[in-house]
mmCIF file of the N, C-alpha and C atoms, coordinates in Angstrom:
data_MODEL
# 
_entry.id   MODEL 
# 
loop_
_atom_site.group_PDB 
_atom_site.id 
_atom_site.type_symbol 
_atom_site.label_atom_id 
_atom_site.label_alt_id 
_atom_site.label_comp_id 
_atom_site.label_asym_id 
_atom_site.label_entity_id 
_atom_site.label_seq_id 
_atom_site.pdbx_PDB_ins_code 
_atom_site.Cartn_x 
_atom_site.Cartn_y 
_atom_site.Cartn_z 
_atom_site.occupancy 
_atom_site.B_iso_or_equiv 
_atom_site.pdbx_formal_charge 
_atom_site.auth_seq_id 
_atom_site.auth_comp_id 
_atom_site.auth_asym_id 
_atom_site.auth_atom_id 
_atom_site.pdbx_PDB_model_num 
ATOM 1   N N  . MET A 1 1  ? 5.542   -33.748 -25.220 1.00 0.00 ? 1  MET A N  1 
ATOM 2   C CA . MET A 1 1  ? 4.819   -33.200 -24.088 1.00 0.00 ? 1  MET A CA 1 
ATOM 3   C C  . MET A 1 1  ? 3.542   -32.537 -24.582 1.00 0.00 ? 1  MET A C  1 
ATOM 4   N N  . THR A 1 2  ? 2.466   -32.802 -23.913 1.00 0.00 ? 2  THR A N  1 
ATOM 5   C CA . THR A 1 2  ? 1.167   -32.213 -24.213 1.00 0.00 ? 2  THR A CA 1 
ATOM 6   C C  . THR A 1 2  ? 1.014   -30.938 -23.396 1.00 0.00 ? 2  THR A C  1 
ATOM 7   N N  . TYR A 1 3  ? 0.511   -29.907 -24.033 1.00 0.00 ? 3  TYR A N  1 
ATOM 8   C CA . TYR A 1 3  ? 0.283   -28.668 -23.304 1.00 0.00 ? 3  TYR A CA 1 
ATOM 9   C C  . TYR A 1 3  ? -1.194  -28.580 -22.958 1.00 0.00 ? 3  TYR A C  1 
ATOM 10  N N  . LEU A 1 4  ? -1.474  -28.430 -21.679 1.00 0.00 ? 4  LEU A N  1 
ATOM 11  C CA . LEU A 1 4  ? -2.847  -28.407 -21.203 1.00 0.00 ? 4  LEU A CA 1 
ATOM 12  C C  . LEU A 1 4  ? -3.392  -26.985 -21.224 1.00 0.00 ? 4  LEU A C  1 
ATOM 13  N N  . LEU A 1 5  ? -4.619  -26.861 -21.700 1.00 0.00 ? 5  LEU A N  1 
ATOM 14  C CA . LEU A 1 5  ? -5.303  -25.576 -21.726 1.00 0.00 ? 5  LEU A CA 1 
ATOM 15  C C  . LEU A 1 5  ? -6.096  -25.421 -20.430 1.00 0.00 ? 5  LEU A C  1 
ATOM 16  N N  . PRO A 1 6  ? -6.327  -24.194 -20.001 1.00 0.00 ? 6  PRO A N  1 
ATOM 17  C CA . PRO A 1 6  ? -7.219  -23.993 -18.862 1.00 0.00 ? 6  PRO A CA 1 
ATOM 18  C C  . PRO A 1 6  ? -8.630  -24.427 -19.262 1.00 0.00 ? 6  PRO A C  1 
ATOM 19  N N  . LEU A 1 7  ? -9.358  -25.009 -18.343 1.00 0.00 ? 7  LEU A N  1 
ATOM 20  C CA . LEU A 1 7  ? -10.731 -25.428 -18.607 1.00 0.00 ? 7  LEU A CA 1 
ATOM 21  C C  . LEU A 1 7  ? -11.580 -24.185 -18.865 1.00 0.00 ? 7  LEU A C  1 
ATOM 22  N N  . PRO A 1 8  ? -12.398 -24.178 -19.937 1.00 0.00 ? 8  PRO A N  1 
ATOM 23  C CA . PRO A 1 8  ? -13.244 -23.009 -20.201 1.00 0.00 ? 8  PRO A CA 1 
ATOM 24  C C  . PRO A 1 8  ? -14.148 -22.694 -19.010 1.00 0.00 ? 8  PRO A C  1 
ATOM 25  N N  . ALA A 1 9  ? -14.562 -21.451 -18.901 1.00 0.00 ? 9  ALA A N  1 
ATOM 26  C CA . ALA A 1 9  ? -15.371 -20.994 -17.765 1.00 0.00 ? 9  ALA A CA 1 
ATOM 27  C C  . ALA A 1 9  ? -16.665 -21.788 -17.622 1.00 0.00 ? 9  ALA A C  1 
ATOM 28  N N  . ASP A 1 10 ? -17.259 -22.223 -18.748 1.00 0.00 ? 10 ASP A N  1 
ATOM 29  C CA . ASP A 1 10 ? -18.504 -22.991 -18.676 1.00 0.00 ? 10 ASP A CA 1 
ATOM 30  C C  . ASP A 1 10 ? -18.251 -24.491 -18.491 1.00 0.00 ? 10 ASP A C  1 
ATOM 31  N N  . LYS A 1 11 ? -16.975 -24.867 -18.295 1.00 0.00 ? 11 LYS A N  1 
ATOM 32  C CA . LYS A 1 11 ? -16.560 -26.255 -18.040 1.00 0.00 ? 11 LYS A CA 1 
ATOM 33  C C  . LYS A 1 11 ? -16.886 -27.198 -19.197 1.00 0.00 ? 11 LYS A C  1 
ATOM 34  N N  . ARG A 1 12 ? -16.978 -26.649 -20.424 1.00 0.00 ? 12 ARG A N  1 
ATOM 35  C CA . ARG A 1 12 ? -17.306 -27.456 -21.608 1.00 0.00 ? 12 ARG A CA 1 
ATOM 36  C C  . ARG A 1 12 ? -16.411 -27.063 -22.763 1.00 0.00 ? 12 ARG A C  1 
ATOM 37  N N  . CYS A 1 13 ? -16.275 -27.966 -23.685 1.00 0.00 ? 13 CYS A N  1 
ATOM 38  C CA . CYS A 1 13 ? -15.602 -27.683 -24.945 1.00 0.00 ? 13 CYS A CA 1 
ATOM 39  C C  . CYS A 1 13 ? -16.681 -27.843 -26.021 1.00 0.00 ? 13 CYS A C  1 
ATOM 40  N N  . CYS A 1 14 ? -16.320 -28.297 -27.206 1.00 0.00 ? 14 CYS A N  1 
ATOM 41  C CA . CYS A 1 14 ? -17.337 -28.474 -28.247 1.00 0.00 ? 14 CYS A CA 1 
ATOM 42  C C  . CYS A 1 14 ? -18.156 -29.745 -28.032 1.00 0.00 ? 14 CYS A C  1 
ATOM 43  N N  . ASP A 1 15 ? -17.719 -30.602 -27.145 1.00 0.00 ? 15 ASP A N  1 
ATOM 44  C CA . ASP A 1 15 ? -18.457 -31.809 -26.789 1.00 0.00 ? 15 ASP A CA 1 
ATOM 45  C C  . ASP A 1 15 ? -18.913 -31.636 -25.345 1.00 0.00 ? 15 ASP A C  1 
ATOM 46  N N  . GLU A 1 16 ? -20.144 -31.995 -25.050 1.00 0.00 ? 16 GLU A N  1 
ATOM 47  C CA . GLU A 1 16 ? -20.632 -31.825 -23.676 1.00 0.00 ? 16 GLU A CA 1 
ATOM 48  C C  . GLU A 1 16 ? -19.920 -32.731 -22.689 1.00 0.00 ? 16 GLU A C  1 
ATOM 49  N N  . MET A 1 17 ? -19.391 -33.853 -23.162 1.00 0.00 ? 17 MET A N  1 
ATOM 50  C CA . MET A 1 17 ? -18.726 -34.779 -22.254 1.00 0.00 ? 17 MET A CA 1 
ATOM 51  C C  . MET A 1 17 ? -17.227 -34.796 -22.557 1.00 0.00 ? 17 MET A C  1 
ATOM 52  N N  . LEU A 1 18 ? -16.446 -34.580 -21.525 1.00 0.00 ? 18 LEU A N  1 
ATOM 53  C CA . LEU A 1 18 ? -15.002 -34.684 -21.642 1.00 0.00 ? 18 LEU A CA 1 
ATOM 54  C C  . LEU A 1 18 ? -14.571 -36.022 -21.038 1.00 0.00 ? 18 LEU A C  1 
ATOM 55  N N  . SER A 1 19 ? -13.424 -36.515 -21.463 1.00 0.00 ? 19 SER A N  1 
ATOM 56  C CA . SER A 1 19 ? -12.886 -37.764 -20.916 1.00 0.00 ? 19 SER A CA 1 
ATOM 57  C C  . SER A 1 19 ? -11.725 -37.446 -19.999 1.00 0.00 ? 19 SER A C  1 
ATOM 58  N N  . LEU A 1 20 ? -11.635 -38.171 -18.887 1.00 0.00 ? 20 LEU A N  1 
ATOM 59  C CA . LEU A 1 20 ? -10.493 -38.060 -17.992 1.00 0.00 ? 20 LEU A CA 1 
ATOM 60  C C  . LEU A 1 20 ? -9.453  -39.055 -18.486 1.00 0.00 ? 20 LEU A C  1 
ATOM 61  N N  . ALA A 1 21 ? -8.301  -38.564 -18.879 1.00 0.00 ? 21 ALA A N  1 
ATOM 62  C CA . ALA A 1 21 ? -7.228  -39.415 -19.404 1.00 0.00 ? 21 ALA A CA 1 
ATOM 63  C C  . ALA A 1 21 ? -6.125  -39.524 -18.361 1.00 0.00 ? 21 ALA A C  1 
ATOM 64  N N  . ILE A 1 22 ? -5.734  -40.751 -18.048 1.00 0.00 ? 22 ILE A N  1 
ATOM 65  C CA . ILE A 1 22 ? -4.682  -41.018 -17.072 1.00 0.00 ? 22 ILE A CA 1 
ATOM 66  C C  . ILE A 1 22 ? -3.675  -41.958 -17.715 1.00 0.00 ? 22 ILE A C  1 
ATOM 67  N N  . ASP A 1 23 ? -2.428  -41.510 -17.836 1.00 0.00 ? 23 ASP A N  1 
ATOM 68  C CA . ASP A 1 23 ? -1.392  -42.327 -18.467 1.00 0.00 ? 23 ASP A CA 1 
ATOM 69  C C  . ASP A 1 23 ? -0.904  -43.416 -17.529 1.00 0.00 ? 23 ASP A C  1 
ATOM 70  N N  . GLN A 1 24 ? -0.596  -44.568 -18.113 1.00 0.00 ? 24 GLN A N  1 
ATOM 71  C CA . GLN A 1 24 ? -0.009  -45.671 -17.362 1.00 0.00 ? 24 GLN A CA 1 
ATOM 72  C C  . GLN A 1 24 ? 0.819   -46.509 -18.331 1.00 0.00 ? 24 GLN A C  1 
ATOM 73  N N  . VAL A 1 25 ? 1.697   -47.306 -17.775 1.00 0.00 ? 25 VAL A N  1 
ATOM 74  C CA . VAL A 1 25 ? 2.501   -48.223 -18.561 1.00 0.00 ? 25 VAL A CA 1 
ATOM 75  C C  . VAL A 1 25 ? 2.099   -49.634 -18.176 1.00 0.00 ? 25 VAL A C  1 
ATOM 76  N N  . ASP A 1 26 ? 1.792   -50.461 -19.177 1.00 0.00 ? 26 ASP A N  1 
ATOM 77  C CA . ASP A 1 26 ? 1.500   -51.872 -18.947 1.00 0.00 ? 26 ASP A CA 1 
ATOM 78  C C  . ASP A 1 26 ? 2.769   -52.671 -19.201 1.00 0.00 ? 26 ASP A C  1 
ATOM 79  N N  . TYR A 1 27 ? 3.048   -53.605 -18.324 1.00 0.00 ? 27 TYR A N  1 
ATOM 80  C CA . TYR A 1 27 ? 4.239   -54.447 -18.444 1.00 0.00 ? 27 TYR A CA 1 
ATOM 81  C C  . TYR A 1 27 ? 3.832   -55.884 -18.742 1.00 0.00 ? 27 TYR A C  1 
ATOM 82  N N  . TYR A 1 28 ? 4.570   -56.498 -19.654 1.00 0.00 ? 28 TYR A N  1 
ATOM 83  C CA . TYR A 1 28 ? 4.359   -57.894 -20.030 1.00 0.00 ? 28 TYR A CA 1 
ATOM 84  C C  . TYR A 1 28 ? 5.694   -58.609 -19.980 1.00 0.00 ? 28 TYR A C  1 
ATOM 85  N N  . SER A 1 29 ? 5.709   -59.808 -19.400 1.00 0.00 ? 29 SER A N  1 
ATOM 86  C CA . SER A 1 29 ? 6.916   -60.616 -19.487 1.00 0.00 ? 29 SER A CA 1 
ATOM 87  C C  . SER A 1 29 ? 6.896   -61.281 -20.864 1.00 0.00 ? 29 SER A C  1 
ATOM 88  N N  . VAL A 1 30 ? 8.056   -61.389 -21.483 1.00 0.00 ? 30 VAL A N  1 
ATOM 89  C CA . VAL A 1 30 ? 8.164   -61.928 -22.836 1.00 0.00 ? 30 VAL A CA 1 
ATOM 90  C C  . VAL A 1 30 ? 9.178   -63.057 -22.818 1.00 0.00 ? 30 VAL A C  1 
ATOM 91  N N  . GLU A 1 31 ? 8.794   -64.157 -23.467 1.00 0.00 ? 31 GLU A N  1 
ATOM 92  C CA . GLU A 1 31 ? 9.670   -65.323 -23.497 1.00 0.00 ? 31 GLU A CA 1 
ATOM 93  C C  . GLU A 1 31 ? 9.575   -65.981 -24.869 1.00 0.00 ? 31 GLU A C  1 
ATOM 94  N N  . PHE A 1 32 ? 10.690  -66.416 -25.408 1.00 0.00 ? 32 PHE A N  1 
ATOM 95  C CA . PHE A 1 32 ? 10.711  -67.127 -26.683 1.00 0.00 ? 32 PHE A CA 1 
ATOM 96  C C  . PHE A 1 32 ? 10.687  -68.625 -26.386 1.00 0.00 ? 32 PHE A C  1 
ATOM 97  N N  . VAL A 1 33 ? 9.570   -69.286 -26.706 1.00 0.00 ? 33 VAL A N  1 
ATOM 98  C CA . VAL A 1 33 ? 9.363   -70.691 -26.362 1.00 0.00 ? 33 VAL A CA 1 
ATOM 99  C C  . VAL A 1 33 ? 8.958   -71.469 -27.617 1.00 0.00 ? 33 VAL A C  1 
ATOM 100 N N  . ASP A 1 34 ? 9.635   -72.559 -27.866 1.00 0.00 ? 34 ASP A N  1 
ATOM 101 C CA . ASP A 1 34 ? 9.291   -73.448 -28.991 1.00 0.00 ? 34 ASP A CA 1 
ATOM 102 C C  . ASP A 1 34 ? 9.120   -72.701 -30.309 1.00 0.00 ? 34 ASP A C  1 
ATOM 103 N N  . GLY A 1 35 ? 10.010  -71.758 -30.578 1.00 0.00 ? 35 GLY A N  1 
ATOM 104 C CA . GLY A 1 35 ? 10.017  -71.055 -31.857 1.00 0.00 ? 35 GLY A CA 1 
ATOM 105 C C  . GLY A 1 35 ? 9.047   -69.899 -31.987 1.00 0.00 ? 35 GLY A C  1 
ATOM 106 N N  . HIS A 1 36 ? 8.373   -69.500 -30.898 1.00 0.00 ? 36 HIS A N  1 
ATOM 107 C CA . HIS A 1 36 ? 7.493   -68.323 -30.982 1.00 0.00 ? 36 HIS A CA 1 
ATOM 108 C C  . HIS A 1 36 ? 7.508   -67.555 -29.655 1.00 0.00 ? 36 HIS A C  1 
ATOM 109 N N  . TRP A 1 37 ? 7.083   -66.311 -29.745 1.00 0.00 ? 37 TRP A N  1 
ATOM 110 C CA . TRP A 1 37 ? 7.064   -65.435 -28.569 1.00 0.00 ? 37 TRP A CA 1 
ATOM 111 C C  . TRP A 1 37 ? 5.792   -65.647 -27.776 1.00 0.00 ? 37 TRP A C  1 
ATOM 112 N N  . GLU A 1 38 ? 5.934   -65.666 -26.461 1.00 0.00 ? 38 GLU A N  1 
ATOM 113 C CA . GLU A 1 38 ? 4.798   -65.714 -25.554 1.00 0.00 ? 38 GLU A CA 1 
ATOM 114 C C  . GLU A 1 38 ? 4.882   -64.523 -24.618 1.00 0.00 ? 38 GLU A C  1 
ATOM 115 N N  . THR A 1 39 ? 3.734   -63.923 -24.352 1.00 0.00 ? 39 THR A N  1 
ATOM 116 C CA . THR A 1 39 ? 3.695   -62.789 -23.426 1.00 0.00 ? 39 THR A CA 1 
ATOM 117 C C  . THR A 1 39 ? 2.696   -63.071 -22.317 1.00 0.00 ? 39 THR A C  1 
ATOM 118 N N  . ASN A 1 40 ? 2.992   -62.567 -21.161 1.00 0.00 ? 40 ASN A N  1 
ATOM 119 C CA . ASN A 1 40 ? 2.097   -62.650 -20.009 1.00 0.00 ? 40 ASN A CA 1 
ATOM 120 C C  . ASN A 1 40 ? 2.048   -61.285 -19.353 1.00 0.00 ? 40 ASN A C  1 
ATOM 121 N N  . TYR A 1 41 ? 0.845   -60.861 -19.036 1.00 0.00 ? 41 TYR A N  1 
ATOM 122 C CA . TYR A 1 41 ? 0.668   -59.570 -18.374 1.00 0.00 ? 41 TYR A CA 1 
ATOM 123 C C  . TYR A 1 41 ? 1.327   -59.599 -17.006 1.00 0.00 ? 41 TYR A C  1 
ATOM 124 N N  . SER A 1 42 ? 2.152   -58.586 -16.723 1.00 0.00 ? 42 SER A N  1 
ATOM 125 C CA . SER A 1 42 ? 2.874   -58.532 -15.455 1.00 0.00 ? 42 SER A CA 1 
ATOM 126 C C  . SER A 1 42 ? 2.330   -57.493 -14.489 1.00 0.00 ? 42 SER A C  1 
ATOM 127 N N  . GLY A 1 43 ? 1.717   -56.444 -15.005 1.00 0.00 ? 43 GLY A N  1 
ATOM 128 C CA . GLY A 1 43 ? 1.198   -55.395 -14.141 1.00 0.00 ? 43 GLY A CA 1 
ATOM 129 C C  . GLY A 1 43 ? 1.263   -54.041 -14.817 1.00 0.00 ? 43 GLY A C  1 
ATOM 130 N N  . GLN A 1 44 ? 0.901   -53.012 -14.078 1.00 0.00 ? 44 GLN A N  1 
ATOM 131 C CA . GLN A 1 44 ? 0.933   -51.659 -14.623 1.00 0.00 ? 44 GLN A CA 1 
ATOM 132 C C  . GLN A 1 44 ? 1.463   -50.683 -13.593 1.00 0.00 ? 44 GLN A C  1 
ATOM 133 N N  . GLU A 1 45 ? 1.929   -49.574 -14.112 1.00 0.00 ? 45 GLU A N  1 
ATOM 134 C CA . GLU A 1 45 ? 2.504   -48.533 -13.276 1.00 0.00 ? 45 GLU A CA 1 
ATOM 135 C C  . GLU A 1 45 ? 1.974   -47.191 -13.759 1.00 0.00 ? 45 GLU A C  1 
ATOM 136 N N  . PRO A 1 46 ? 1.350   -46.408 -12.881 1.00 0.00 ? 46 PRO A N  1 
ATOM 137 C CA . PRO A 1 46 ? 0.886   -45.088 -13.302 1.00 0.00 ? 46 PRO A CA 1 
ATOM 138 C C  . PRO A 1 46 ? 2.076   -44.179 -13.610 1.00 0.00 ? 46 PRO A C  1 
ATOM 139 N N  . GLN A 1 47 ? 1.866   -43.275 -14.532 1.00 0.00 ? 47 GLN A N  1 
ATOM 140 C CA . GLN A 1 47 ? 2.899   -42.320 -14.896 1.00 0.00 ? 47 GLN A CA 1 
ATOM 141 C C  . GLN A 1 47 ? 2.701   -41.029 -14.126 1.00 0.00 ? 47 GLN A C  1 
ATOM 142 N N  . ASP A 1 48 ? 3.780   -40.442 -13.713 1.00 0.00 ? 48 ASP A N  1 
ATOM 143 C CA . ASP A 1 48 ? 3.734   -39.151 -13.045 1.00 0.00 ? 48 ASP A CA 1 
ATOM 144 C C  . ASP A 1 48 ? 4.269   -38.100 -13.989 1.00 0.00 ? 48 ASP A C  1 
ATOM 145 N N  . GLY A 1 49 ? 3.749   -36.935 -13.891 1.00 0.00 ? 49 GLY A N  1 
ATOM 146 C CA . GLY A 1 49 ? 4.219   -35.834 -14.712 1.00 0.00 ? 49 GLY A CA 1 
ATOM 147 C C  . GLY A 1 49 ? 3.125   -34.796 -14.835 1.00 0.00 ? 49 GLY A C  1 
ATOM 148 N N  . PRO A 1 50 ? 3.474   -33.627 -15.317 1.00 0.00 ? 50 PRO A N  1 
ATOM 149 C CA . PRO A 1 50 ? 2.505   -32.529 -15.356 1.00 0.00 ? 50 PRO A CA 1 
ATOM 150 C C  . PRO A 1 50 ? 1.331   -32.794 -16.290 1.00 0.00 ? 50 PRO A C  1 
ATOM 151 N N  . ASP A 1 51 ? 1.518   -33.635 -17.306 1.00 0.00 ? 51 ASP A N  1 
ATOM 152 C CA . ASP A 1 51 ? 0.448   -33.885 -18.271 1.00 0.00 ? 51 ASP A CA 1 
ATOM 153 C C  . ASP A 1 51 ? -0.078  -35.312 -18.213 1.00 0.00 ? 51 ASP A C  1 
ATOM 154 N N  . SER A 1 52 ? 0.256   -36.067 -17.176 1.00 0.00 ? 52 SER A N  1 
ATOM 155 C CA . SER A 1 52 ? -0.133  -37.473 -17.135 1.00 0.00 ? 52 SER A CA 1 
ATOM 156 C C  . SER A 1 52 ? -1.613  -37.671 -16.793 1.00 0.00 ? 52 SER A C  1 
ATOM 157 N N  . VAL A 1 53 ? -2.267  -36.646 -16.257 1.00 0.00 ? 53 VAL A N  1 
ATOM 158 C CA . VAL A 1 53 ? -3.706  -36.665 -16.008 1.00 0.00 ? 53 VAL A CA 1 
ATOM 159 C C  . VAL A 1 53 ? -4.277  -35.411 -16.641 1.00 0.00 ? 53 VAL A C  1 
ATOM 160 N N  . ARG A 1 54 ? -5.291  -35.586 -17.484 1.00 0.00 ? 54 ARG A N  1 
ATOM 161 C CA . ARG A 1 54 ? -5.841  -34.442 -18.211 1.00 0.00 ? 54 ARG A CA 1 
ATOM 162 C C  . ARG A 1 54 ? -7.271  -34.741 -18.636 1.00 0.00 ? 54 ARG A C  1 
ATOM 163 N N  . LEU A 1 55 ? -8.012  -33.707 -18.962 1.00 0.00 ? 55 LEU A N  1 
ATOM 164 C CA . LEU A 1 55 ? -9.326  -33.855 -19.581 1.00 0.00 ? 55 LEU A CA 1 
ATOM 165 C C  . LEU A 1 55 ? -9.138  -33.757 -21.087 1.00 0.00 ? 55 LEU A C  1 
ATOM 166 N N  . PHE A 1 56 ? -9.892  -34.564 -21.829 1.00 0.00 ? 56 PHE A N  1 
ATOM 167 C CA . PHE A 1 56 ? -9.732  -34.647 -23.272 1.00 0.00 ? 56 PHE A CA 1 
ATOM 168 C C  . PHE A 1 56 ? -11.078 -34.460 -23.953 1.00 0.00 ? 56 PHE A C  1 
ATOM 169 N N  . CYS A 1 57 ? -11.130 -33.612 -24.985 1.00 0.00 ? 57 CYS A N  1 
ATOM 170 C CA . CYS A 1 57 ? -12.330 -33.443 -25.805 1.00 0.00 ? 57 CYS A CA 1 
ATOM 171 C C  . CYS A 1 57 ? -12.162 -34.303 -27.050 1.00 0.00 ? 57 CYS A C  1 
ATOM 172 N N  . SER A 1 58 ? -13.025 -35.296 -27.212 1.00 0.00 ? 58 SER A N  1 
ATOM 173 C CA . SER A 1 58 ? -12.887 -36.212 -28.341 1.00 0.00 ? 58 SER A CA 1 
ATOM 174 C C  . SER A 1 58 ? -13.278 -35.582 -29.672 1.00 0.00 ? 58 SER A C  1 
ATOM 175 N N  . GLN A 1 59 ? -13.996 -34.462 -29.661 1.00 0.00 ? 59 GLN A N  1 
ATOM 176 C CA . GLN A 1 59 ? -14.374 -33.824 -30.923 1.00 0.00 ? 59 GLN A CA 1 
ATOM 177 C C  . GLN A 1 59 ? -13.252 -32.983 -31.510 1.00 0.00 ? 59 GLN A C  1 
ATOM 178 N N  . CYS A 1 60 ? -12.591 -32.178 -30.689 1.00 0.00 ? 60 CYS A N  1 
ATOM 179 C CA . CYS A 1 60 ? -11.564 -31.279 -31.234 1.00 0.00 ? 60 CYS A CA 1 
ATOM 180 C C  . CYS A 1 60 ? -10.142 -31.726 -30.902 1.00 0.00 ? 60 CYS A C  1 
ATOM 181 N N  . GLY A 1 61 ? -9.986  -32.622 -29.924 1.00 0.00 ? 61 GLY A N  1 
ATOM 182 C CA . GLY A 1 61 ? -8.664  -33.110 -29.558 1.00 0.00 ? 61 GLY A CA 1 
ATOM 183 C C  . GLY A 1 61 ? -7.921  -32.263 -28.549 1.00 0.00 ? 61 GLY A C  1 
ATOM 184 N N  . ASN A 1 62 ? -8.569  -31.256 -27.979 1.00 0.00 ? 62 ASN A N  1 
ATOM 185 C CA . ASN A 1 62 ? -7.912  -30.413 -26.976 1.00 0.00 ? 62 ASN A CA 1 
ATOM 186 C C  . ASN A 1 62 ? -7.756  -31.158 -25.651 1.00 0.00 ? 62 ASN A C  1 
ATOM 187 N N  . TYR A 1 63 ? -6.661  -30.844 -24.949 1.00 0.00 ? 63 TYR A N  1 
ATOM 188 C CA . TYR A 1 63 ? -6.407  -31.355 -23.607 1.00 0.00 ? 63 TYR A CA 1 
ATOM 189 C C  . TYR A 1 63 ? -6.531  -30.204 -22.627 1.00 0.00 ? 63 TYR A C  1 
ATOM 190 N N  . TYR A 1 64 ? -7.212  -30.455 -21.501 1.00 0.00 ? 64 TYR A N  1 
ATOM 191 C CA . TYR A 1 64 ? -7.453  -29.413 -20.512 1.00 0.00 ? 64 TYR A CA 1 
ATOM 192 C C  . TYR A 1 64 ? -6.913  -29.815 -19.143 1.00 0.00 ? 64 TYR A C  1 
ATOM 193 N N  . GLU A 1 65 ? -6.606  -28.801 -18.350 1.00 0.00 ? 65 GLU A N  1 
ATOM 194 C CA . GLU A 1 65 ? -6.196  -29.019 -16.963 1.00 0.00 ? 65 GLU A CA 1 
ATOM 195 C C  . GLU A 1 65 ? -7.351  -29.675 -16.202 1.00 0.00 ? 65 GLU A C  1 
ATOM 196 N N  . VAL A 1 66 ? -7.003  -30.528 -15.264 1.00 0.00 ? 66 VAL A N  1 
ATOM 197 C CA . VAL A 1 66 ? -8.005  -31.246 -14.470 1.00 0.00 ? 66 VAL A CA 1 
ATOM 198 C C  . VAL A 1 66 ? -8.344  -30.421 -13.231 1.00 0.00 ? 66 VAL A C  1 
ATOM 199 N N  . PRO A 1 67 ? -9.632  -30.187 -12.964 1.00 0.00 ? 67 PRO A N  1 
ATOM 200 C CA . PRO A 1 67 ? -9.996  -29.460 -11.744 1.00 0.00 ? 67 PRO A CA 1 
ATOM 201 C C  . PRO A 1 67 ? -9.578  -30.249 -10.511 1.00 0.00 ? 67 PRO A C  1 
ATOM 202 N N  . GLU A 1 68 ? -9.293  -29.550 -9.429  1.00 0.00 ? 68 GLU A N  1 
ATOM 203 C CA . GLU A 1 68 ? -8.803  -30.195 -8.211  1.00 0.00 ? 68 GLU A CA 1 
ATOM 204 C C  . GLU A 1 68 ? -9.723  -31.301 -7.697  1.00 0.00 ? 68 GLU A C  1 
ATOM 205 N N  . GLU A 1 69 ? -11.043 -31.126 -7.850  1.00 0.00 ? 69 GLU A N  1 
ATOM 206 C CA . GLU A 1 69 ? -11.958 -32.148 -7.333  1.00 0.00 ? 69 GLU A CA 1 
ATOM 207 C C  . GLU A 1 69 ? -11.881 -33.469 -8.104  1.00 0.00 ? 69 GLU A C  1 
ATOM 208 N N  . LEU A 1 70 ? -11.254 -33.473 -9.283  1.00 0.00 ? 70 LEU A N  1 
ATOM 209 C CA . LEU A 1 70 ? -11.066 -34.716 -10.051 1.00 0.00 ? 70 LEU A CA 1 
ATOM 210 C C  . LEU A 1 70 ? -9.651  -35.249 -9.972  1.00 0.00 ? 70 LEU A C  1 
ATOM 211 N N  . ALA A 1 71 ? -8.723  -34.433 -9.531  1.00 0.00 ? 71 ALA A N  1 
ATOM 212 C CA . ALA A 1 71 ? -7.306  -34.830 -9.549  1.00 0.00 ? 71 ALA A CA 1 
ATOM 213 C C  . ALA A 1 71 ? -6.989  -35.891 -8.528  1.00 0.00 ? 71 ALA A C  1 
# 
């Protein structure tokens, strides 16, 4: 589990641009055909949870709570 920090008052971390991270699961159908594995993309499902949507600073690696206007 990732622990989210409150967003700093100036809405910045050490990098001026933060990334919005949203977790999802990609599904692939898998089949063993003629001696090898074949995969086909089946779809994706968003993940729910307290840390599944967060802001990320690529310089320091901190995760921040997402403001309501982005959630």
